[in-house]
C-alpha positions in Angstrom: 158.3 -102.8 72.0 157.6 -102.9 68.3 161.3 -103.8 67.7 161.0 -106.8 70.1 157.7 -108.1 68.8 159.3 -110.5 66.4 161.6 -111.8 69.1 158.6 -112.2 71.5 156.9 -114.5 68.9 159.9 -116.8 68.8 160.4 -116.8 72.5 156.7 -117.5 73.2 156.8 -120.5 70.8 160.0 -121.9 72.5 158.5 -121.3 75.9 155.4 -123.3 75.0 157.6 -126.1 73.6 159.4 -126.2 77.0 156.7 -125.8 79.6 153.4 -126.1 77.7 150.4 -125.2 79.9 151.3 -126.1 83.5 148.2 -126.8 85.5 149.4 -124.7 88.5 149.4 -121.5 86.3 145.8 -120.1 85.8 145.1 -120.2 82.1 143.4 -117.2 80.4 141.0 -119.6 78.5 139.5 -120.7 81.8 138.7 -117.0 82.6 137.3 -116.6 79.1 135.1 -119.6 79.7 133.7 -118.2 82.9 132.9 -114.9 81.2 131.2 -116.7 78.3 129.1 -118.7 80.8 128.1 -115.5 82.6 127.3 -113.8 79.3 125.2 -116.7 78.0 123.1 -116.7 81.1 122.2 -113.0 80.7 121.9 -113.0 76.9 119.7 -116.0 77.0 117.4 -114.3 79.5 117.1 -111.3 77.1 116.5 -113.7 74.1 113.8 -115.6 75.8 112.1 -112.4 76.9 112.0 -111.1 73.4 110.8 -114.3 71.9 108.0 -114.5 74.5 106.8 -111.1 73.3 106.5 -112.4 69.8 109.8 -111.1 68.3 111.5 -113.2 65.7 113.7 -115.9 67.2 116.2 -115.7 64.3 116.6 -112.0 64.3 116.6 -111.6 68.1 119.1 -114.5 68.5 121.5 -113.2 65.9 121.5 -109.6 67.2 121.9 -110.7 70.8 124.6 -113.2 69.7 126.7 -110.3 68.6 127.2 -109.4 72.3 129.4 -112.5 72.8 132.2 -111.4 70.5 131.7 -107.7 71.2 132.1 -108.1 75.0 134.6 -111.0 75.2 136.9 -110.0 72.3 137.0 -106.4 73.5 138.0 -107.6 77.0 140.6 -110.0 75.7 142.2 -107.3 73.6 142.1 -104.2 75.9 143.0 -105.9 79.2 146.4 -107.2 77.9 146.9 -103.9 75.9 146.6 -101.7 78.9 148.5 -104.1 81.1 151.4 -104.2 78.7 151.3 -100.4 78.4 151.5 -100.0 82.1 154.4 -102.5 82.4 156.2 -100.7 79.6 156.1 -97.5 81.5 157.9 -99.2 84.4 160.5 -101.0 82.3 160.4 -102.3 78.7 161.7 -105.7 79.7 158.8 -106.2 82.1 156.4 -105.6 79.2 158.5 -107.9 76.9 158.5 -110.8 79.4 154.7 -110.4 80.0 154.1 -110.3 76.3 156.1 -113.5 75.8 154.1 -115.3 78.5 150.8 -114.0 77.2 151.5 -115.1 73.6 152.7 -118.5 74.9 149.3 -119.1 76.6 147.5 -118.6 73.3 149.4 -121.5 71.6 149.5 -125.2 72.4 152.1 -127.0 70.4 153.4 -129.0 73.3 149.9 -129.7 74.6 148.6 -130.9 71.3 151.6 -133.2 70.8 151.2 -134.6 74.3 147.6 -135.4 73.7 148.5 -137.3 70.5 151.4 -139.1 72.2 149.1 -140.3 75.1 146.8 -141.9 72.6 149.7 -143.3 70.6 151.3 -144.8 73.7 148.0 -146.5 74.7 147.6 -148.0 71.3 151.2 -149.3 71.4 150.3 -151.1 74.6 147.1 -152.5 73.1 145.0 -150.6 75.7 142.0 -149.6 73.6 140.1 -148.4 76.7 142.7 -145.9 77.6 143.2 -144.8 74.0 139.4 -144.2 73.7 139.4 -142.2 76.9 142.4 -140.1 75.9 140.8 -139.4 72.5 137.5 -138.4 74.2 139.4 -135.6 76.0 140.2 -133.9 72.7 137.4 -134.7 70.3 133.6 -134.2 70.4 132.7 -137.5 68.7 131.7 -140.7 70.6 134.8 -142.9 71.2 133.5 -145.8 73.3 133.3 -148.2 70.4 136.1 -147.1 68.2 138.7 -149.7 67.0 142.4 -149.0 66.6 142.0 -147.7 63.0 139.3 -145.3 64.0 141.1 -144.1 67.1 144.1 -143.4 64.9 142.0 -141.5 62.4 140.4 -139.4 65.1 143.8 -138.5 66.6 145.4 -137.6 63.2 142.4 -135.5 62.3 142.3 -133.5 65.6 146.1 -132.9 65.6 146.0 -131.8 62.0 143.0 -129.5 62.4 144.4 -127.9 65.6 147.7 -127.0 64.0 145.8 -124.0 62.8 143.5 -123.3 65.8 146.1 -124.0 68.5 149.3 -122.6 67.0 149.5 -120.9 63.6 146.4 -118.7 63.9 147.3 -117.2 67.3 150.8 -116.6 66.1 149.5 -114.9 62.9 147.5 -112.4 65.0 150.4 -112.0 67.5 152.6 -111.1 64.5 150.1 -108.4 63.5 149.2 -107.0 66.9 151.2 -108.7 69.6 149.7 -110.3 72.7 146.5 -108.3 72.7 145.5 -109.4 69.2 146.6 -113.0 70.0 144.4 -113.0 73.1 141.5 -111.5 71.1 141.9 -114.4 68.6 141.9 -116.9 71.5 138.7 -115.3 72.7 137.1 -115.8 69.3 138.3 -119.5 69.2 137.0 -120.1 72.7 133.6 -118.6 71.8 133.4 -120.9 68.8 134.2 -124.0 70.9 131.5 -123.1 73.5 128.6 -121.4 71.6 129.4 -121.8 67.9 127.3 -124.9 67.3 124.6 -125.4 64.8 122.3 -127.3 67.1 118.9 -126.0 68.4 120.4 -124.4 71.5 123.0 -122.2 69.7 121.9 -122.0 66.0 121.0 -118.3 66.4 122.9 -117.1 69.5 126.1 -118.7 68.4 126.0 -117.7 64.8 128.1 -114.6 65.1 130.8 -116.4 67.1 131.0 -119.2 64.6 131.2 -116.9 61.6 133.9 -114.7 63.3 136.0 -117.8 64.0 135.7 -118.9 60.3 136.7 -115.4 59.2 139.8 -115.2 61.6 141.1 -118.6 60.5 140.6 -118.1 56.8 144.1 -116.7 56.0 146.1 -118.6 58.6 144.6 -121.9 57.4 145.8 -121.4 53.9 149.2 -120.2 54.9 149.5 -123.2 57.2 148.7 -125.5 54.2 151.7 -124.1 52.4 153.9 -124.7 55.4 152.6 -128.2 55.7 153.7 -128.8 52.1 157.2 -127.4 52.9 157.4 -129.5 56.1 156.3 -132.7 54.2 159.2 -132.0 51.9 161.7 -131.6 54.7 160.5 -134.7 56.5 160.7 -136.9 53.3 156.9 -137.2 53.1 154.9 -137.0 49.9 154.6 -133.2 49.5 153.1 -133.5 46.0 150.2 -135.7 47.2 149.8 -133.2 50.1 149.4 -130.4 47.6 147.0 -132.4 45.4 144.9 -133.5 48.4 144.6 -130.0 49.7 143.5 -128.5 46.3 141.1 -131.4 45.6 139.6 -132.2 49.1 139.9 -129.2 51.4 136.6 -127.7 50.3 134.8 -130.9 51.1 135.2 -130.4 54.8 132.2 -128.9 56.7 134.6 -126.1 58.0 135.9 -123.6 55.4 139.3 -123.8 57.0 139.9 -127.2 58.8 140.1 -129.1 55.5 143.3 -127.5 54.4 145.5 -128.9 57.2 143.6 -132.3 57.3 143.8 -132.9 53.6 147.5 -131.9 53.5 148.3 -134.4 56.3 146.3 -137.1 54.6 148.1 -136.6 51.3 151.6 -136.4 52.9 151.0 -139.6 54.8 149.2 -141.5 52.0 146.1 -142.1 54.2 142.5 -141.2 54.0 140.7 -139.1 56.6 137.0 -138.4 57.0 134.2 -140.9 57.1 131.5 -141.8 59.6 131.6 -140.2 63.1 129.0 -140.4 65.9 128.2 -137.4 68.1 126.0 -138.2 71.2 124.5 -141.1 69.2 123.8 -139.1 66.1 125.6 -140.4 63.0 127.5 -137.8 60.8 129.2 -138.6 57.5 132.2 -136.5 56.7 133.7 -136.3 53.2 136.8 -138.4 52.5 140.1 -136.6 52.1 143.3 -138.1 50.7 143.8 -141.4 48.9 144.1 -144.6 51.0 147.5 -145.8 49.8 148.3 -146.9 53.3 146.0 -148.4 56.0 145.5 -146.1 59.0 147.9 -147.2 61.8 149.0 -145.7 65.1 152.4 -144.8 63.5 150.5 -142.1 61.5 149.8 -140.4 64.8 153.5 -140.1 65.4 154.1 -138.9 61.9 151.4 -136.2 62.2 153.0 -135.0 65.4 156.3 -134.7 63.5 154.5 -132.6 60.8 153.0 -130.5 63.7 156.5 -129.6 65.0 158.1 -129.1 61.6 155.2 -126.9 60.3 154.9 -124.7 63.4 158.6 -124.2 63.8 159.1 -123.2 60.2 156.0 -121.0 60.4 157.3 -119.2 63.6 160.7 -118.8 62.2 159.4 -117.1 59.1 157.1 -114.9 61.2 160.1 -113.8 63.2 162.1 -113.0 60.0 159.1 -111.3 58.3 158.5 -109.2 61.4 162.2 -108.1 61.4 162.0 -107.2 57.7 158.9 -105.0 58.3 161.0 -102.8 60.6 163.3 -101.8 57.7 
């Protein structure tokens, strides 16, 4: 199976491009979400019991919060591991096919592009209401009062940021450890999206999940930045400005990783990302990334999707080649 791992990466990427995430196929993330909900209920009960006895809320919360990644990430790794091992004992091709499908469920190139296209199409028709609704499905910010420019910014930002979370990071871990490690990464990312918040509810219990997600994305985010530069060059975009924007602005982002892809896209397209967002009525000011040589426009959504495809294809192809070289 080690010999076929590089091939499984490429096949999984192509499978995702072709079919995406059909709704009729149960998605592993849904199962992970149910496990997280069950875990949170029991962990929170233990947390409240400890705090009521006078124990430190910070220490108790952070220690109990370790249970989220310990339980979920272990399950996400070992269930696929032993399933593939069992299938391999029946026939290697059964294991190979299962691994391709599993890795494909951890990535979302097609789904991310489709989400961006729906917003772009609504803006092209002048339907701001539909565009706001479609954007609200993929971002956490309030969208009900956004104009065309702000909808375009929100879409470009979420597509750019999720190049890492939704594609290159899971492929990075798949290259290192196949479907089990890719599934483990997806568990980490799902935990971060559900409990990794800095609000009062999750500031302690979600701390470990949020930090683990930052750690896992650290290397993939910076590798993706380099591939975005390469893709900008191939697509005739400004790769020099993409490089400059990344080096200058990436560290301004609240996330230690998301700024690399967002700043690179901003530089490549001569636009400026960041600014004022509103989350459940609370205003948040994000640092600006890129120089506003062009006014944000729906066309930049289309161009960001092109960068998404070019970057992830080149990344996957190089992972396939690198995996093959490691065998010799």
